[in-house]
TORPATI-86889 format. One line per 5 residues: number of its first residue (from 0); their letters; for each residue y, z, x of N, C-alpha, C. Coordinates in steps of 0.001 Angstrom, whole numbers. Example, Ala and Ser with C-alpha at 12.3 -4.5 7.8 and 13.67 -1.06 7.14 Angstrom:
BEGIN
0) as) -5690/7800/13190/-4500/7800/12300/-3300/7800/13200  -2250/7080/12850/-1060/7140/13670/30/7870/12900
END
This chain:
BEGIN
0) xxxxx) 119223/80552/98749/117875/80115/98192/117134/79170/98750  116083/79578/98389/114879/78738/99199/114434/77095/98548  114865/76354/99516/114991/74951/99253/113614/74230/99912  112700/74836/100748/111640/74692/101178/110538/74273/100487  109748/73346/100440/108749/72815/99515/107717/73793/99961
5) xxxxx) 107193/73944/98967/105647/74743/98505/104879/74209/99845  104558/73155/99726/103491/72168/100595/104027/72406/101981  104974/72437/102317/105582/72871/103923/105189/74317/104151  105776/75185/103139/105212/76754/103551/103690/76984/103610  102975/76476/102868/101513/76367/103087/101141/75718/104228
10) xxxxx) 101928/74674/104819/101403/73882/106215/101577/75328/107439  102576/75852/107175/103450/76384/108279/102348/78184/108260  102012/78724/106887/101159/79717/106741/99700/79892/107307  98919/78484/106917/97654/78139/107767/98015/77995/109221  98859/77630/109522/99200/77205/111241/99497/78759/111823
15) xxxxx) 100150/79634/111099/100707/80746/112119/100027/82046/111782  99754/82260/110342/99697/83498/109824/97971/83963/110308  96954/82998/110214/95700/83633/110761/95573/83780/112309  96164/83238/112839/96384/83440/114713/97281/84767/114899  98571/84947/114037/99304/86185/114249/98000/87384/113556
20) xxxxx) 97504/87218/112783/96199/88348/111754/95364/88573/112950  94895/87896/113572/93810/88227/114541/94723/88946/115941  95788/88337/116219/96585/89256/117273/96555/90900/116789  96984/90945/115300/97550/92235/114914/95850/93005/114834  95090/92620/114618/93549/92982/114610/93392/93629/115860
25) xxxxx) 93418/92891/117186/93207/93155/118120/94148/94273/118546  95071/94110/118319/96566/95349/118669/96005/96627/118192  95233/96848/117079/95333/97989/116023/94089/98703/117125  92762/97480/117035/91711/98094/117567/91632/98745/118884  92676/98490/119942/92735/98314/121055/93614/100000/121516
30) xxxxx) 94237/99844/120416/95312/101419/120250/94237/102647/119566  93295/102295/118842/92714/103300/117964/91387/103327/118087  90475/102718/119076/89172/102647/119601/88549/103753/120148  90001/104358/120576/89408/105867/121673/88897/106556/120468  89161/106481/119326/88315/107257/117998/87132/107405/118258
35) xxxxx) 86525/106067/118560/85076/106014/118423/84384/106449/119788  85225/106202/120661/84786/107195/122186/84819/108302/122207  85440/108901/121360/85473/110397/121428/84665/111243/121945  83429/111487/121001/82440/112320/121202/81722/112072/122921  81535/110909/122901/80575/110282/124117/81796/110465/125626
40) xxxxx) 83159/110068/125313/83708/109895/126488/84406/111503/126805  84566/112733/125970/84515/113819/125821/83159/114434/126833  81925/113935/126556/80643/114529/127151/80682/114014/128305  81157/112818/128707/81063/112619/129969/81946/112534/130931  83370/113063/130372/84333/113274/131144/84771/114838/131257
45) xxxxx) 84273/115651/130438/84783/117186/130388/86129/117261/129799  86861/116191/129291/88180/116305/128691/87942/116948/127301  89093/118128/127457/88732/119021/126357/89547/118319/124883  89308/119215/123556/90030/118356/122801/91295/118195/122709  92291/119553/123318/93841/119383/123308/94034/118065/124054
50) xxxxx) 93162/118132/125297/93649/117262/126243/93613/115368/125433  92385/115463/125010/92029/114375/123900/93182/113827/123051  93537/114878/122222/94684/114860/121398/96030/114550/122012  96155/115177/123158/97488/114649/123781/97462/112989/124264  96196/112885/125074/96305/111634/125584/96164/110418/124254
55) xxxxx) 95477/110831/123065/95360/109735/121941/96984/109418/121436  97457/110540/121483/99022/110505/121328/100249/110125/121766  100093/110217/123267/100973/109754/124166/101084/108217/124513  100514/107640/123700/100343/106066/123515/101530/105963/122743  101989/106282/121747/103194/106111/120988/104097/106456/121670
60) xxxxx) 104616/107492/122657/105513/107957/123287/106106/106483/124202  105361/105853/125085/105432/104406/125623/106096/103736/124664  105455/103624/123593/105409/102197/122570/106835/102588/121872  107285/103636/121674/108354/104335/120606/109812/103946/121518  110023/104400/123212/110974/104051/124065/111499/102671/124402
65) xxxxx) 110316/101549/124342/110343/100436/124572/110147/99633/123755  110114/100028/122513/110485/98869/121355/111170/97955/121324  112497/98868/121152/113922/97828/120832/113962/97083/122268  113892/97570/123044/114111/96482/124956/113108/95611/124642  112127/95606/124605/111143/94681/124297/111270/93611/123266
70) xxxxx) 111949/94138/122017/112064/92974/121304/113325/91939/121342  114370/92907/122257/115536/92011/122500/115285/90758/123618  114083/91556/124536/113918/90615/125574/113220/89089/124911  112189/89213/123862/111467/88439/123205/112878/87635/122446  113705/87815/121914/114964/87085/121366/115367/86510/122478
75) xxxxx) 115396/86677/123705/115991/86210/124695/115227/85088/124855  113590/85216/125338/113010/84487/126100/111984/83410/125145  111890/84041/124173/110758/83466/123232/109697/84000/123099  109025/83497/122056/107754/84487/121551/106361/83987/122186  106585/82621/122733/105450/81962/123730/104813/82904/124763
80) xxxxx) 105770/83447/125686/105640/83857/126621/105926/85415/126694  106791/85747/125782/106681/87429/125473/105588/87824/124695  104926/86847/123380/103771/87732/123075/102542/87692/124031  102660/86263/125111/101478/86328/125231/101663/87762/126747  102570/87716/127241/102798/88758/128316/102378/90284/127375
85) xxxxx) 102817/90919/126550/102395/91751/125933/100644/91880/125510  100283/90869/124956/98717/90906/124969/97782/90583/125972  98417/90027/127231/97704/90320/128223/97484/91465/128960  98766/92076/129116/98902/93101/129594/98295/94590/128915  98577/94605/127419/98063/95279/127018/96152/95393/126799
90) xxxxx) 95588/94249/127172/94473/93785/126986/93999/94401/128460  94634/94358/129749/93817/94568/130978/93756/95822/130966  95204/96886/130269/95296/98179/130342/94344/99040/129555  93668/98185/128453/92791/98908/127675/91406/98761/127897  91271/97609/128660/89899/97581/129624/89805/98526/130780
95) xxxxx) 91112/98719/131566/91361/99798/132513/90972/101391/132043  90731/101538/130766/90493/102579/130190/88722/103275/130756  88225/101976/130941/87104/102482/131566/86948/103233/132757  88035/103126/133457/88179/104174/134942/88824/105547/134132  89048/105493/133213/89459/107233/132704/88471/108298/132660
100) xxxxx) 88241/108646/134025/87328/109830/134425/88183/111057/134222  89467/111253/134170/90136/112827/134338/91121/112700/133109  91847/114069/133028/92983/113783/132416/94109/113174/132554  94330/113237/134129/95437/112557/134363/95423/111037/134089  94398/110636/134687/94080/109013/134336/93999/108792/132909
105) xxxxx) 93722/109446/131808/93766/109461/130582/94872/109248/129924  95723/109995/130331/97422/110081/129942/97714/108933/130289  97707/108521/131695/98606/107820/132417/98311/106485/131772  96754/106161/131511/96816/104612/130938/96948/104831/129448  96745/105736/128715/97587/105843/127315/98589/105397/127273
110) xxxxx) 99663/105923/127824/100944/105864/127856/101511/104695/128576  100680/104114/129628/100845/102648/129743/100510/101508/128900  99350/101705/128256/99039/100892/127325/100348/100715/125969  100695/102011/125660/101875/102019/124837/102994/101028/125095  103435/101057/126452/104221/100337/126856/104179/99139/126725
115) xxxxx) 102752/98659/127163/102781/97556/127327/102829/96602/125666  102204/97372/124978/102055/96928/123435/103476/96741/122414  104629/97621/123265/106001/98145/122829/106371/96646/122222  106648/96882/121272/107502/95431/120770/106725/94420/119915  105152/94906/119645/104716/93887/119197/104862/93339/117556
120) xxxxx) 104685/94659/116884/104907/94600/115591/106233/94069/115151  107093/94770/115440/108650/94213/115322/108874/92916/115815  108217/92444/116940/108113/91120/117343/107919/90165/116626  106486/90443/116026/106047/89550/115072/107042/89539/113764  107557/90423/113289/108518/90749/112000/109690/89576/112046
125) xxxxx) 110375/89731/113549/111264/88880/113968/110868/87636/113931  109821/87267/114407/109212/85877/114690/108961/85040/113352  108357/86020/112089/108209/85830/110604/109444/85371/110315  110502/85436/110384/112062/85724/109655/112352/84165/110479  111771/83520/111330/112301/82697/112073/111650/81127/111453
130) xxxxx) 110253/81680/110753/109467/80525/110013/109635/80664/108647  109638/81732/108159/109692/81997/106611/111038/82221/105733  111259/81366/104975/112277/81901/104204/112077/83033/103838  113434/83637/102747/113214/85313/102253/112298/85100/101120  112451/83969/100465/111549/83828/99353/109975/83893/99527
135) xxxxx) 109684/83485/100903/108066/82971/100949/107781/84139/101910  108939/85041/102564/108522/85818/103781/107353/87099/103246  107779/87593/101917/107100/88612/101570/105623/88420/101492  105115/87239/100986/103877/87166/101232/102988/86825/102493  103819/86367/103793/103603/86213/105134/103560/87643/105493
140) xxxxx) 104216/88490/105079/103907/89829/105763/103073/90514/105501  102509/90534/103848/101275/91040/103432/100175/90798/103631  100254/89305/104192/99041/88610/104927/98648/89334/106250  99887/89599/106918/99849/90065/108460/99696/91667/108334  99724/92308/106869/99480/93922/106877/98013/94113/107132
145) xxxxx) 96859/92698/106531/95756/93328/106442/95037/93570/107791  95518/93081/108984/95469/93221/110269/94509/94658/110434  95179/95915/109878/94756/97041/110281/93609/97371/109956  93480/97262/108638/92255/97365/107772/91002/96307/108490  91407/95307/108596/90429/94366/108852/89704/94840/110420
150) xxxxx) 90513/95450/111405/90587/95684/112599/89473/96851/112397  88810/97629/111334/87832/98487/111284/86865/98148/110753  87623/96906/109598/86342/96294/109169/84946/95713/110101  85956/95125/111027/85054/94291/111700/84925/95091/113188  85919/95988/113768/85994/96333/114772/84904/97739/114891
155) xxxxx) 85000/98183/113540/84218/99485/113439/82393/99410/114031  82033/98288/113240/80692/97828/113947/80419/97606/115130  81381/96601/115609/81830/96325/117024/81701/97437/118409  82460/98348/118158/82711/99447/118767/81662/100395/118859  80691/100538/117461/79659/101432/117418/78508/100765/118321
160) xxxxx) 78401/99350/118162/77657/98661/118843/77320/98807/120335  78842/98671/120440/79126/98623/122185/78701/99873/122782  78909/100733/121948/78664/102177/122240/77056/102449/122701  76499/101704/122124/75041/101749/122542/74590/101010/123508  75385/100422/124148/75007/99868/125550/75100/100992/126894
165) xxxxx) 74824/102207/126448/75039/103407/127371/73854/103014/128212  74612/102886/129448/73478/103202/130644/73237/101925/131106  73512/100408/130340/73141/99247/130746/74442/98731/132019  73454/98134/133174/74714/97775/134203/75168/99212/134586  74439/100377/134278/75291/101521/135027/76586/102073/134546
170) xxxxx) 76889/101496/133266/78155/101939/132674/77713/102406/131354  78582/103588/130936/78284/104449/129848/78877/103476/128556  78457/103806/127338/78782/103201/126372/80112/102824/125635  80782/103636/126286/82372/103652/125805/82967/103088/127147  82718/102716/128111/83024/102063/129240/82963/100572/128866
175) xxxxx) 81781/100106/128080/81684/98796/127617/82614/98550/126692  82754/99195/125687/83570/99078/124482/85054/98826/124979  85253/99462/125942/87067/99599/126313/87154/98161/127035  85944/97895/127954/85968/96813/128859/85733/95270/127874  85204/95318/126976/84965/93978/126222/86075/93756/124871
180) xxxxx) 86470/95078/124256/87612/94938/123619/88844/94727/124244  89361/95227/125374/90669/94923/126134/90775/93436/126508  89465/92954/127026/89424/91599/127868/89686/90492/126612  89075/91283/125192/89233/89922/124034/90850/89811/123875  91400/91170/123787/93109/90886/123959/93646/89839/124650
185) xxxxx) 93461/89981/126286/94025/89326/126878/94003/88056/126745  92466/87641/126430/91777/86119/126190/92929/85393/125205  93228/86237/123940/93972/85745/122920/95147/85757/123332  95535/86731/124276/96971/86320/124698/97540/85166/125229  96389/84638/126197/96646/83475/127173/96564/82362/126303
190) xxxxx) 96001/82488/125045/95752/81237/123799/96955/81166/123453  97834/82395/123220/98907/82721/122243/100304/81785/123183  99781/81652/124367/101169/81025/125087/101003/79257/124638  99640/78967/124570/99465/77178/124626/99421/77134/122536  99599/78003/121988/99072/77880/120535/100558/78134/119921
195) xxxxx) 101390/79206/120150/102489/79414/119502/103727/78437/119590  104706/78376/119079/105996/77798/119256/107103/78855/118803  108187/78330/119807/109357/79409/119629/109814/79554/118402  110152/78547/118135/110925/77905/116688/110716/76965/115934  110733/76522/114633/110829/75230/114185/110679/74205/114843
200) xxxxx) 112005/74050/115499/112681/72822/116400/111767/72751/117692  110969/73125/117764/109661/73020/118931/108049/72471/118440  108211/72887/117058/106915/72506/116423/106467/71112/116147  105601/70277/117149/105093/69117/117206/104273/68954/116016  103563/69738/115650/102764/69611/114480/103761/69630/112691
205) xxxxx) 104532/69457/113242/105734/69302/111845/106470/68052/111995  106688/67455/110770/107317/65999/111050/108972/66332/111311  109776/65258/111850/110955/65772/112141/112062/66328/110378  111576/65549/109676/112043/66079/108082/111703/67543/107828  110490/67603/108221/110231/69046/107782/110722/70190/108706
210) xxxxx) 110583/69972/109890/111349/70628/110592/113078/71006/110559  113619/69834/109849/114977/69823/109421/115398/70795/108282  114218/70354/107506/114346/71184/106050/113999/72713/106639  113314/73261/107094/112984/74822/107426/114042/74816/108123  114722/74429/109181/115608/75237/109831/116941/75253/109209
215) xxxxx) 117109/74388/108300/118643/74264/107289/118020/75704/106305  117243/75680/105869/116953/76887/105335/117151/78451/105736  116725/78393/106738/116827/79799/107486/117899/79752/108132  118496/78944/108818/119823/78668/108996/120912/79249/107880  120641/78964/106898/121744/78882/105547/121764/80802/105687
220) xxxxx) 120119/81152/105432/120209/82732/105201/120596/83619/106526  120518/82972/107439/121289/83640/108790/122587/83861/108526  123408/82875/108314/124481/82899/107825/125095/84075/106838  124319/83924/105719/124626/84938/104611/124681/86033/104868  123377/86487/105896/123378/88017/106299/124445/88773/107001
225) xxxxx) 124595/87345/108251/125679/87804/108921/127289/88314/108386  127182/87751/107255/128545/87543/106695/128513/89449/105996  127721/89654/105796/128012/91220/105562/126737/92284/106121  126823/92098/107121/125991/93090/108028/126873/94278/108389  126295/94998/109444/126937/96625/109704/126690/96481/111296
230) xxxxx) 127592/97219/111694/127683/97737/113360/126467/98309/113433  125679/98073/114123/124628/98839/114904/124681/100033/114956  125229/100574/115595/125495/102039/116135/126076/102816/114934  126942/101988/113805/127227/102812/112412/125632/103440/112124  125002/101825/111929/123473/102073/111034/122680/103079/111667
235) xxxxx) 122440/103288/112889/121789/104154/113346/122106/105536/113351  123249/105825/113069/123973/107302/112431/123993/107280/111217  123570/106298/110379/123764/106464/109112/122547/107770/108277  122904/108739/107599/121926/109579/107022/120651/109101/106274  120968/107686/105732/119858/107121/104711/118678/106672/105862
240) xxxxx) 119350/105907/106973/118293/105292/107630/117668/106778/108442  118094/107857/108724/117272/108831/109411/116726/109181/108399  116896/109690/107203/115941/110169/106358/114980/109117/105956  115046/107713/105999/113815/106903/105897/112982/106773/107238  113462/107294/108317/112757/107721/109813/111804/108884/109723
245) xxxxx) 112548/109605/108752/111772/111096/108605/110132/110840/107912  110600/110011/106684/109472/109454/105717/108818/108722/106615  108798/108052/107453/108182/106715/108111/107065/107881/108962  107958/108823/109730/107028/109495/110654/106023/110151/109760  105988/110718/109096/105684/111524/108042/103986/110746/107786
250) xxxxx) 104382/109346/107534/103192/108378/107078/102639/108027/108182  103280/107876/109316/102162/107058/110355/101474/108608/110933  102125/109841/110664/101313/111224/111162/99993/110998/110229  100064/110904/109132/98677/111104/108485/97961/109646/108773  98880/108780/108693/97544/107265/109147/96837/108019/110497
255) xxxxx) 97265/108100/111745/96813/108151/112985/96180/109936/112857  96121/110666/111909/95910/111766/111920/94374/111738/111699  94144/110581/111042/92828/110096/110193/92068/108996/111085  92798/108066/111795/92402/106823/112455/91574/107477/113580  92478/108359/114595/91803/108841/115663/90314/109539/115447
260) xxxxx) 90107/110293/114362/89172/111156/114141/88142/110718/113114  88372/109900/112336/87703/109027/111490/85906/108862/111729  85987/108127/112986/84554/107758/113077/83642/109275/113670  84379/110085/114555/83796/111306/114436/83286/112245/113507  84473/111942/112367/84129/112946/110952/82998/112045/110468
265) xxxxx) 82912/110765/110358/81949/110269/109610/80688/110611/110193  80121/110494/111613/79148/110827/112331/78909/112647/111920  79991/113423/111348/79500/114571/111235/78893/114711/109639  79581/113867/108744/79222/113877/107303/77191/113471/107384  77177/112457/108505/75970/111779/108440/75089/112485/109189
270) xxxxx) 75472/113493/110268/74492/114493/111074/73661/113079/111961  74968/112368/112450/74563/111382/113268/75400/111141/114447  75087/110782/115664/76367/110157/116842/76962/109178/116417  77968/108778/116926/78851/107526/116732/77924/106464/117432  77458/105409/116471/76666/104209/116702/76871/103313/115965
275) xxxxx) 76243/102529/115853/76308/101023/115170/76108/101540/113400  75580/102138/113039/75473/102761/111864/76547/103439/111370  77078/104494/112062/78346/105271/111880/79414/103962/111464  79474/103110/112623/80491/102331/112657/80368/101121/111518  79361/101002/111129/79128/100397/109444/79716/101106/108168
280) xxxxx) 79713/102410/108333/79901/103506/107097/81512/103509/107362  81663/103493/108819/83321/103728/109107/84222/102782/108714  83779/101498/108431/84262/100556/107923/84489/100552/106473  83781/101272/105601/83829/101450/104166/85434/101674/103623  85958/102900/103955/87006/103442/103733/88316/101948/103773
285) xxxxx) 88079/101306/105077/88968/100052/105276/88886/98853/104635  87557/98723/104063/87399/97741/102800/88356/98160/101568  88419/99218/101486/89084/99906/99822/90227/99864/100699  90908/100419/101950/92395/100001/102211/92791/98653/102027  91781/97486/102563/92271/96295/102078/92422/95819/100839
290) xxxxx) 91769/96244/99889/92021/96007/98580/92917/96347/98036  93482/97843/98460/94239/98495/98047/95882/98101/98653  95780/97053/99466/97066/96692/100195/97509/95349/99544  96337/94977/98789/96906/93625/97982/96863/93940/96562  96289/95037/96159/96758/95279/94944/97716/96243/94256
295) xxxxx) 97989/97433/95125/99025/98377/94992/100543/97868/94943  100639/97057/96057/101981/96779/96370/102584/95530/95336  101445/94844/94970/101748/93826/93845/102209/94387/92584  101265/95698/92202/101712/96229/91061/102835/96627/91096  103686/97327/92356/104722/97944/92329/105923/96426/92002
300) xxxxx) 105499/95548/92466/106267/94194/92345/106539/93995/90395  105523/93800/90041/105311/93797/88588/105953/94661/87675  105682/95938/88279/106388/96878/87143/108017/97289/87770  108333/97003/89148/109606/97448/89379/109911/98708/89745  108582/99861/89897/108846/101129/90082/108265/101338/91476
305) xxxxx) 109094/100924/92417/108323/100926/93972/108301/102515/94474  108981/103443/94049/109599/104417/94710/108250/105690/93821  107939/105247/92626/107256/106123/91716/105573/105603/92516  105665/104320/92515/104218/104201/92846/103751/104411/94260  104654/104255/94966/104721/104536/96654/104573/106223/96603
310) xxxxx) 104935/107194/95765/104795/108027/95687/103435/108712/95126  103023/108193/94435/101295/108202/93560/100457/107765/94917  100810/106821/95180/99925/106357/96504/99827/107209/97564  101067/107782/97947/100876/108975/98965/100243/110287/98510  100523/110621/97372/99430/111755/96781/98173/111832/96755
315) xxxxx) 97618/110350/96561/96195/109657/96291/95750/109893/98198  96467/109507/98878/96056/109457/100339/96025/111223/100675  97022/112071/100176/96715/113712/100668/95415/113923/99872  95031/113651/98816/94180/114261/98172/92894/113874/98657  92794/112527/99328/91570/111936/99801/91382/112569/101367
320) xxxxx) 92447/113064/101812/92508/113747/102951/91848/114958/103277  92345/115962/102168/92166/117115/102157/90776/117088/101177  90107/116538/100860/89050/116336/99963/87980/116051/101146  88042/115217/102162/87111/114689/102891/86604/115902/103847  87684/117280/104070/86765/118082/104834/86685/119293/103801
325) xxxxx) 86385/118787/102658/86405/120187/101471/84713/120231/101160  84308/119144/101675/82718/118574/101016/82172/118513/101969  80570/118856/101549/79269/118770/102302/78737/117589/102376  78589/116681/101147/78254/115440/100577/78171/114461/101260  77904/113890/102260/78001/112413/102847/79067/111436/101918
330) xxxxx) 78241/111447/100569/78677/110075/99872/80282/110777/99248  80248/112015/99079/81525/112445/98189/82776/112370/99546  82212/112737/100719/83077/112938/101862/83698/111532/102241  82918/110225/102374/83009/109163/102492/83815/108056/101414  83741/108979/100279/84499/108314/99227/85863/108849/99431
335) xxxxx) 86001/110206/99740/87624/110688/99868/88142/109858/101089  87281/109597/102036/88247/108669/103278/88619/107614/102858  87880/107137/101639/88345/105683/101176/89615/105604/100234  89698/106977/99623/91207/107295/98957/92099/107372/99871  91828/108056/101111/92881/108173/102142/93231/107123/102609
340) xxxxx) 92417/106219/103250/92773/105074/103785/93436/103884/103107  92932/104173/101540/93684/103197/100749/95039/103528/100721  95221/104851/100261/96645/105256/99938/97691/105153/101419  97328/105287/102629/98339/105465/103545/98510/103743/104218  97520/103216/104042/97808/101732/104411/98709/100772/103224
345) xxxxx) 98501/101412/101867/98765/100222/100661/100163/100831/100662  100690/102182/101008/102063/102640/100873/103127/101925/102009  102479/101559/103149/103479/100851/103926/104211/99467/103689  103636/98609/102889/104725/97766/102679/105305/98033/101331  105199/98717/100639/105774/99093/99866/107227/99907/100368
350) xxxxx) 106572/100734/101352/107890/101406/101845/109107/100873/102602  108667/99414/103014/109701/98742/103546/110517/97803/102872  110245/98185/101654/111342/97512/100878/112566/98451/100746  112742/99635/101083/113454/100640/100778/114682/100292/101831  114360/100137/103011/115431/99829/104228/115668/98116/103922
355) xxxxx) 114941/97329/103846/115169/96638/103391/116077/95617/102159  115888/96974/100934/116759/96425/100142/118165/96542/100454  118693/97084/101261/120364/97279/101648/120462/97141/103079  119949/97030/104111/120597/96260/105255/120177/95268/105828  121207/94126/106195/120982/92796/106603/121385/92717/108060
360) xxxxx) 121151/91429/108085/121700/91052/109647/121371/91997/111064  122033/92063/111906/121640/93152/113047/121709/94422/112639  122384/94734/111388/121849/96203/110940/120671/96415/110507  119941/95628/109726/118043/95480/109548/117613/95590/110826  117832/94704/111720/116966/94485/112823/116865/95668/113461
365) xxxxx) 118024/96365/114186/118339/97613/114779/117568/98761/113519  118132/98979/112410/117680/99977/111388/116035/100004/111452  115629/98885/110890/113955/98797/111203/113341/98708/112180  114119/98654/113524/113165/99131/114592/113472/100454/115039  114430/101128/114791/114721/102307/115026/113543/103322/113920
370) xxxxx) 113028/102854/112631/112409/103500/111579/111365/103336/112161  110668/102005/112334/109438/101689/113293/109174/102576/114231  110093/102873/115386/110171/103688/116352/109504/105261/116252  110227/105823/115310/110097/106838/114915/108622/107132/114012  107952/106148/113180/106933/106149/112990/105852/106219/114328
375) xxxxx) 106158/105690/115214/105235/105666/116441/105407/106925/116834  106425/107895/116736/106365/109017/116913/105279/110006/116136  104976/109474/115154/104335/110373/114223/102822/110036/114534  102626/108802/115155/101081/109069/115541/101212/109474/116992  102301/109720/117696/102166/110854/119138/101824/112468/118409
380) xxxxx) 102622/112701/117685/102471/114290/116720/101036/114634/116270  100713/113509/115363/99429/113808/114614/98577/114453/115225  97819/113883/116495/96667/114778/117314/97309/115599/117611  98006/116107/118309/98431/117199/118799/98882/118330/117205  99104/118114/116442/99319/118898/115196/98404/119373/114819
385) xxxxx) 97181/118371/114395/95995/118544/114337/95118/119413/115120  95382/119439/116364/94421/120208/117397/94830/121874/117222  96271/121469/117190/96784/122883/116986/96660/124048/115758  96427/123078/114674/96351/123842/113463/94807/124319/113482  93956/123219/114117/92448/123692/114125/92288/125056/114943
390) xxxxx) 93141/125253/116127/92839/126369/116805/93431/127417/116222  94471/127397/116020/95424/128425/115301/94717/129103/114080  93828/128605/113402/92931/128517/112336/91728/128905/112282  91183/128830/113346/89826/128826/113965/88818/128030/113070  89561/126703/112534/88606/126064/111777/89067/124579/111708
395) xxxxx) 87968/123697/111711/87784/122402/111943/88201/121752/111058  88575/122526/109679/89288/121280/108355/90890/121915/108438  91349/122587/109015/93204/123227/109237/93726/122053/109488  93401/121436/110677/94144/120036/110738/94531/119232/109825  93613/118754/109147/93611/117755/108424/94160/118208/106553
400) xxxxx) 93644/119362/106584/94898/120134/105355/96003/119883/105681  96574/120313/107060/97692/120446/107479/98660/118992/107164  97999/118072/107504/98259/116642/107556/98509/116142/105808  97066/116722/105400/97742/116359/103647/98797/116861/103384  99201/118207/103500/100478/118835/103427/101620/117791/104037
405) xxxxx) 101869/117256/104844/102759/116566/105045/102785/115096/104484  101500/114952/104337/101763/113553/103477/102448/113879/102062  101803/115129/101379/102727/115316/100216/104065/115545/100372  104376/115840/101410/106203/115907/101661/106638/114661/101848  105954/113955/102065/106526/112516/102354/106673/111803/100953
410) xxxxx) 105716/112254/100230/105615/111387/98811/106786/111989/97833  107074/113520/98081/108358/113860/97636/109399/113154/98049  109646/112967/98944/110569/112463/100109/110822/111154/99431  109713/110257/99226/110130/109162/98545/110684/108809/97193  110197/109851/96358/110426/109745/95170/111780/110206/94785
415) xxxxx) 112703/111238/95583/114143/111313/95509/114632/110506/96126  114359/109698/96923/115332/108623/97622/116106/107895/96846  117710/108187/97432/118635/107311/96752/119046/106071/97433  119313/104875/97337/120220/103946/98028/121712/104489/98168  122339/104108/99010/123885/104738/99062/124715/104594/97878
420) xxxxx) 125149/105414/97350/125636/104924/95928/124965/105368/94887  123911/106280/95288/123000/107188/94429/122129/106393/93671  121611/104949/93467/121101/104202/93002/119846/104101/93725  118628/104449/92517/117109/104073/93215/116803/102777/93375  115604/102750/94166/115616/101214/94321/114554/100626/93525
425) xxxxx) 114931/99954/92759/114270/99503/91738/114270/97746/91666  113262/97066/91032/113252/95785/90748/114108/94933/92348  113275/95059/93302/113889/94362/94575/112443/93660/94722  112371/92624/95284/111366/91937/95850/110842/92598/96835  109492/93008/97058/109045/93386/97898/108756/92674/99359
430) xxx) 108978/93418/100560/108607/92904/101651/107457/92163/101663  106276/92942/101098/104780/92700/101312/104049/92587/100425  102573/92073/100308/101988/92207/98940/100593/92611/99422
END
């Protein structure tokens, strides 16, 4: 039971959540800004579509391989040091992308960027469990999930503007984009070391009574979880966990199959090169995604029909992905991308209610880390799968049609999911709003 006063939860929220959100915005921007650089980057370096697809996706290989070890290190050394390390190193590597003049350098830097960022997302989730009791954790998670849409709402115009610095000081526009956005992350990483506290007991901005009240509530929940946790190895071998891994892989494939190519797709619809105006228009789908991430999970909370809501949300995304390459009208094309982005962003907080509805303690930590790692592999597969389909079918639309189909498969898999024992996941508190 959560006995922490609402005023204390509000105080913690105002202190931590805006800063964690800023970190996530920069993380998502630095992994996805390669999509804005695509056309100019390829034109200047001569890198092929296949090489670009492989380089964009290989980020997720390094990310998936080291996600669990990174989280274990953070548990040992604390969030201050480890979040600072993650952000500073990924920022410097993202800035170093300005030197990616050939395929080998491009592959290496993208892989190392994934290695550097590994553990950031599950690390923040773990960090939130140390500050927010379960009854308050859902709203905190939901606020954190705004990071991806906000990264594009603000980052798309910024990236487009930086691309227009082409030729300034002898650098290409894409070099300026990688340099400035990467260094921004490193600066915030240094700030994180001085701003974050590892645990409530370290927080000088809380009174002694507030620290004790919060720590008592968190400790009580931890003891309850440990009383009915499961062996970690047994969890990783559970068919239910592997089934959820497959669903999340398909969801993330749809996310990054669109994310890495959305700016160039919008540019094609507008008949323009990727610049400030294309960046502004590219931000529109993410405004819709932000609204959807607030409204749709909240609707699933009120109705208790989480799987049905998730299924319909994924079907909406699939329809948007397919329609975006079926039309020639810029207005209809951007509208279709709005439905696509809204669907695959809003479904994710609903999805996480599935594993969290029956995994607890170390089983939850290991199972959720494994599922998230498989989702990262979806980001690796998506660009390669998209490029293969377009080459095989000799059609620029084939890749997104294929990703639309895989999104439909994910929707159906969510709909038929049953908890161990045959129960549908209903009327459970969502992890995010």
